[in-house]
C-alpha positions, 0 to 999 in steps of 0.5 A: 468546521470553523477556522477557530477549531482548526487553530485550536488543534491539537486539543489539550488532551492530544497535546498532553499525550504528544508531550509524553510520547516525545520522551519515550517513543522513537522519533523515527516515525513520520507524524504529518499532523497532530492527530491522536486517535480515541476511537473509530466507527466505519470511515469516521474517527474521533480524537481524544478531545472529541473532534470527529474526522472523515477518514480518507487515510484508513491507517495507510490503506489498512482498515479495509472493512472500516474501524471496529467492524462488528464482525471482525471484532467478534472474530477476534474476541472468539479467537482470543477466548480460545488461545492467544498464541501457539508457536510455529512448531504446531498447527491451528485451524485458523492458519490452515483455513486462511491459507486455503481461502488465499489459495482459492483466490488464485493469487499466483500462477498455479496452486498457492502456498502461504508463508505467514508473517507479521507485516508487509516488510516481513512478507517482502523479506520472505519473498526475497529469501524464497526467490533466491533460494528457489532460483539459486540466483543472487541478483534482483531488479527493483523500481525507482519510486518503489516502497517495500519496507525498511528492514535491510533486505526490503530497504535495498529495494525501497526507493521512494524517498532518500531519507529512508536510505540515508545512513543505512548503506550498504543494504542487501547487495545485488539490487538494480533499480530501473524507472517505473513507467510514469506516463505523467512525468516520463523519465525515458524517451518515447510515447510508451513508457511501459515499452521504454522501461522494458527496452531499458531492462533488456539493454541492461541485460546486454550491458552490465546485468547478466539475465541468468543471474537475476532471481526476481523482479520485485514490482508494485502493480500500482506504485504506492508511496511513489505516487500511486502510479498506474502503469500503462496497459501492456507493461505488466504483460511485457514484464511477465514475458520478459521474466519468462523468457529469461527464467526470472521470477516475477514478485508483485508487492500488493501490500498496499494495493491488494485485498480489494483496494482497487476494486479487484481482489488483487490489482494485477487482475486489472491486467490479468497478469499473475505473478509467481510470488505476491506479498499481502498485508495492510488491508488483509486483516482490518488492522491486525498485524499480518503479512503473507508471502504467497507463492507457487506451490512448486517454489514454496515446496523447495524450502526445507524445514527451518529455512525461514520461520518466525515466532508470531506469524499465523497468530490466531487473532490475526488469522481470524480477523483476516478470514472475516475480512476476506469474506466481507471484501469478497461478499460486499466491499469489492463492489463498494470499492468500485462504486465509491471509487467511481463517485470519488473519482468523479468528484476529483474530476469536478474539483480539477475543473475548478483548481488548475493546480490539480495536474493529474488524477490517477488510481483504481477503485479506492486507491486514488491520488491527485497530483498538485502542480505549479502549472499544468503546462510544466507539470512541476510538482507543488509539494508545498501546496500538497502538504499545506492542503493535507494540514488544512484538511486535518483542521477541517475534519478530514484525514489525508496522506501525501504520496510521491513528491506532490501527491495526495492519496485518497484511500478511505475504508472500502465500506465508505458510503456515498454521504461520507464520500461526498463530505470528504470531497466537500472538505477537500475542496474547502481545504484546497481553496484555503491552501491556495489562498495561503500560498 
């Protein structure tokens, strides 16, 4: 794509819609660049001015089966032809069937029951309420860099950017944050950051956080918004053992990492550590609004009728989309995520050989990120370069998102083919080169 086109973005139709939007839509949304979507197919999207892009953002890891997958669209259309809504006072086949499918995937340590919500944030809220109710304990542990939502309960755990907290104190009380094990930029002393964090938690238990008052630990098996951090081997096992020893529930937030994103159905399967409760959303329904809090049956059965509910959870269209998504992911796209992820990671390693500003490459499957630095010796984050690269990529026809302080995440649809992986890598190379020269 030429520099002429890059300078011309956004086009006239996009500019007009953005101007209308400013007057009527809340300004709390982060808009990294002026992309106005018209339509998409697979891992390609087009804006309202007809410009084509390779999609390495996938709606923040939502569009797992790609844009407008014909089988997902057909399932939604069929469900819509039957009925659009039934209240939670009644039953419908699609909701029960989806819960059975989730139970069959063994997402938690025992038979599973699902609570149906409309988003990842709502799923987290449900998980927190369940943990408090089932345990009878008032406190929780979260992690620095974590992202779990922006409602007042989930926001008490979210710690990836100060702007998400500013102006909202106090949130839900009783949450203690500990470092997430970051092997690239360690916060604690010692060669094994996983062990260091576990020791830190035990020290808290001895000093100012009574373990017997902690209901649950909420953690992302692979941290998302905080930088796509992969924990050291042994950390999740150690956390599971620590929780079991103190009677604490373990909640995995897999809103971003779950449903095939990492090349396994759930990210915890890379370490074979099952949680007591897991939250799912984003890639679960290929873009339809659906979130699940899935828990061990013995925990979920402690809730009496009326303890928690909502109006729209279990929407028949969303359930139909999710059931089809699960079949597609299990049948085809898990393997695709592994193979495409290997090809993408290899391309990023080749890119790092030519660009010293790439300090780290991390992730699993198609949940990958590069971390840009001023120099590899100091590992000083280069946030400006990351932002400029994302802007240049948009101009060159590639959709990207940042993460952490100086990370760029690469999260295309799971069904992406090798030609589009290679095209995206070529655009990333050109965009990074332009960004480096401009700085």
